[in-house]
Legacy VTK file of the C-alpha trace (Angstrom):
# vtk DataFile Version 3.0
C-alpha trace
ASCII
DATASET POLYDATA
POINTS 102 float
183.979 -45.833 73.613
183.736 -45.265 77.345
186.463 -46.620 79.590
184.345 -49.605 80.692
184.356 -50.906 77.080
187.619 -52.661 76.222
188.949 -54.959 73.465
186.781 -53.322 70.765
186.943 -55.051 67.361
184.671 -54.339 64.389
184.053 -54.585 60.674
181.139 -53.465 58.493
178.792 -56.258 59.683
179.834 -57.154 63.235
181.660 -56.104 66.370
182.862 -57.581 69.644
183.918 -55.955 72.894
184.156 -56.507 76.608
182.270 -54.471 79.171
184.389 -54.428 82.323
182.776 -56.591 84.977
180.949 -58.614 82.334
181.711 -61.126 79.592
182.721 -60.366 76.026
179.786 -59.580 73.748
179.649 -60.034 70.011
177.027 -58.491 67.731
176.254 -58.926 64.048
173.707 -57.297 61.788
170.914 -59.796 61.158
168.687 -57.674 58.929
168.035 -54.119 57.851
165.198 -52.107 56.419
166.999 -49.139 54.859
166.409 -45.898 56.757
163.895 -47.671 59.065
165.367 -50.521 61.121
168.552 -52.399 61.970
168.236 -55.732 63.791
171.378 -56.958 65.538
171.836 -60.415 67.060
174.292 -62.158 69.324
177.464 -63.231 67.558
180.138 -65.469 69.001
180.372 -66.622 72.589
178.167 -64.139 74.422
176.858 -65.751 77.622
173.211 -65.137 76.636
171.070 -64.712 73.537
169.957 -61.209 72.629
168.638 -58.944 69.905
169.150 -55.193 69.643
166.664 -53.508 67.349
167.260 -49.918 66.272
164.044 -48.363 64.961
164.454 -45.139 63.001
161.688 -42.680 62.112
162.033 -39.381 60.280
161.538 -36.371 62.512
159.506 -33.270 61.760
162.820 -31.407 62.007
164.685 -31.579 58.699
167.850 -33.666 58.864
166.907 -35.382 62.135
165.427 -38.747 63.027
163.813 -40.342 66.038
165.577 -43.451 67.315
164.271 -46.214 69.546
166.593 -48.942 70.870
164.954 -52.203 71.931
167.202 -54.696 73.729
165.705 -58.170 74.145
167.852 -60.586 76.161
167.299 -64.115 77.412
168.708 -63.824 80.943
168.177 -66.154 83.869
167.488 -64.339 87.189
171.103 -64.646 88.419
172.610 -63.363 85.169
170.021 -60.574 85.003
171.096 -59.368 88.432
174.748 -59.249 87.308
174.245 -57.908 83.784
171.381 -55.429 84.135
173.420 -52.412 85.292
176.311 -52.775 82.779
173.860 -53.363 79.919
171.726 -50.385 80.937
174.842 -48.202 81.143
175.955 -49.414 77.709
172.578 -48.670 76.127
172.459 -45.240 77.785
175.920 -44.542 76.358
174.666 -45.502 72.866
171.717 -43.135 73.230
174.035 -40.323 74.320
176.348 -40.924 71.339
173.401 -40.907 68.925
172.241 -37.591 70.436
175.713 -36.109 69.948
175.865 -36.993 66.251
172.312 -35.985 65.385
LINES 1 103
102 0 1 2 3 4 5 6 7 8 9 10 11 12 13 14 15 16 17 18 19 20 21 22 23 24 25 26 27 28 29 30 31 32 33 34 35 36 37 38 39 40 41 42 43 44 45 46 47 48 49 50 51 52 53 54 55 56 57 58 59 60 61 62 63 64 65 66 67 68 69 70 71 72 73 74 75 76 77 78 79 80 81 82 83 84 85 86 87 88 89 90 91 92 93 94 95 96 97 98 99 100 101
């Protein structure tokens, strides 16, 4: 995890962590479609409701897949102003990590 992510805790179905400059976020797997989609929801005391959907499609290149991350958050204008940059950085970091392992 990058240095701005602290207090990481996880198990096979959920995780929680703090992004420096923001509140602690918890996530849990809500549903899966094997090899196609993982839908993750807010878990615990996150300051806003959200869903993270990971859509997976096989690629024309053997052994690779295409990944789309969709983050849907219910943010009021003030919270959006505070949270947008750290959330964008976090999602960009996830994309980079997926690229490294694929």
